[in-house]
N, C-alpha and C positions, 0 to 999 in steps of 0.2 A: 536178889535185887532184880536178875537177869528175868525171873520167872514173875514178878510182880504183875506188870504187863498184862502179860500172858492170862495171868490169873483173874486180872482186875474184867479184862473184854469177856471172858468166860463167863464172870457172875454177869455182868451185864447182859447178856446174849440170855442166861440163862433165865432172869430174872422176867426179861419180855417176854421170852415163852414161856413160862411158869401165867403169866397175866393172858397173853391172848386163849391160852387153855382155859381160863375162867369165863372166855365170855362162849354168850350164846348165838350160835352162826345163823341163828334165826330173824336176829336183832340186825342185821347190817340196815344201818337207815338207807331210805332211797330218796334220792333229790324227787323223785315225784309225789312225797305223800305232800296233799294240800295243794297240788299242780290237778290242773283239766288232763283227763284220762288224753293219751294220743290219739286221736282219729285214726280210722283204719275203715276200708271197706272191700269185705274178704266175702270168696265165695264159700256159703254155709258146706259142712259135710255132710250133710244128708240129700242136699239136693243143691248140685255145683252151678247149676243154670241161675240159681238165687243170692244175693248178697248181702251180707247184714254189715249196719255200721250202729256202734256205739250211739251214735245221737239219737235212734231209735227210741233207745231209753232214759231220755232225758224225763224228768220227775220221777225217777223208780231208783230205789238203792239196790245194787244187785256185787254178785259178783262175779270175778272174770277169774277162772282156774285153767293156767296153761297145764296139761298135758299132752301124752305120747305112750301108743300101745308097746313100746319099747324100755318105759319107766318103768322101773323095777317099785320104786317109791312111789309111784302114782297107785298102783298096784296099791300098798299098805292103805294109803287115804282114801281108797273108792269105796268102801262101807261106809266109810264117815259121810262121807259127799252123799250116798243113797240115803243114807237117815238125814241126813238136813234138806234133803228134796223132797224126802217124804214130810215131811216136819213143816213146809212151805212155809218158815219163816223171810225167806230169802232167794231170789230166784240166782240159780246157778248158770252160768253160760259159759261155754269153752271154748280155747283157744287151742285146736291138736296142734302141737309145736311140731315143725319138722318131721311129718309122719308120712307113710303112705296112705293112701284112704282107704284103701280096701282092708289093711290092717285095724285100721284105726274104727271102721267098721265094724267089724269081727269083733273086735274088742268090747266095743259097746254093748254088742250083740249075747256076748257071752256072760259080761259081768255086769249088765245090768247101764240105762243111760240116765244118770242124775242131772243132765242139764237141760234147759229149755231149748236151748241149739247149741250146735258146734261151728265155726268156721274153722278153716285150713289155714295155716300160718307156716307155707310147705316150705319156702326157702327161707324162714327167722327175721323176717325185714320188722316183721308187728314186735316180733319178742324183742328187739333190740330197741325198738321204740318205749318198750316199757323196762327196761333193762332185767331183761329176763337173765338170771346167772346159770340157773338149769330147771326143770321142771321137777315134781310140781311146784309152782308158785301161783299163788292165791291173789288177787285186789279187789280192796272193799271199795266199790263206785257210788258216791252219793247222788242226790236225784240233779245236783247242777254239774254234773259228769267228773266230778274233781275226785281224784284218788284220797284215800282217808288211811286207808290200812295197806300192806304189804307183806304176806307171810311167803316166806324163803322157806323150800323143804313142802313136806308133806302136813295137812291140816293134821290139828291133835286134837281130840277132847279139852285137854286143858286150854287148847289156842282160841280154841270157837267159846268155850263155856266161861272165859276170863277175859278174851278180851274183844273177838269177831262179835258175837252175839250182843254183847252190852253198846258196842259201835253202832249196831245194826237198830238196836230199841233207842238211842238215842238219836239218830240220823233221822228214825220214822215218825218221832215224837219230836222235831223241830218244823215238820211240815203240819201238824197238829195244832201248832201253837199261832 
């Protein structure tokens, strides 16, 4: 009887751990889904004297991809971003997160640049507004400036084909109606 309580507590804890391990970490629900994307006005990576704001993209479906030159997972997803960019299915804008400008530009020069343009979030304030857990993260934003999907971690061919591209198609079809 003296071991019954610790044994029950251990079994309950093991059950919670097992349930948690079966969950997909990329499916963390975001409170921003179906809400307007947070506004920002940031310097462009290529031309810091010029700024960019998401309000410039109202009327377009687009992706916002957070990335950094120091991010190993960003390197993993980069070939997929390059292919998506070449396919011209949806424009990709970059949010360079807590990075050194020279390192980011060098990384894009070496790896290729899939982005229409990049902005610098040097202190991570915009990332906080978007609920960035870590890079990479990708947000699908509709023509009204509303976040429709959030991918935590690197994009995969499966996430693009099964989730993101169908949503992009639906969002673009809504305009045609």
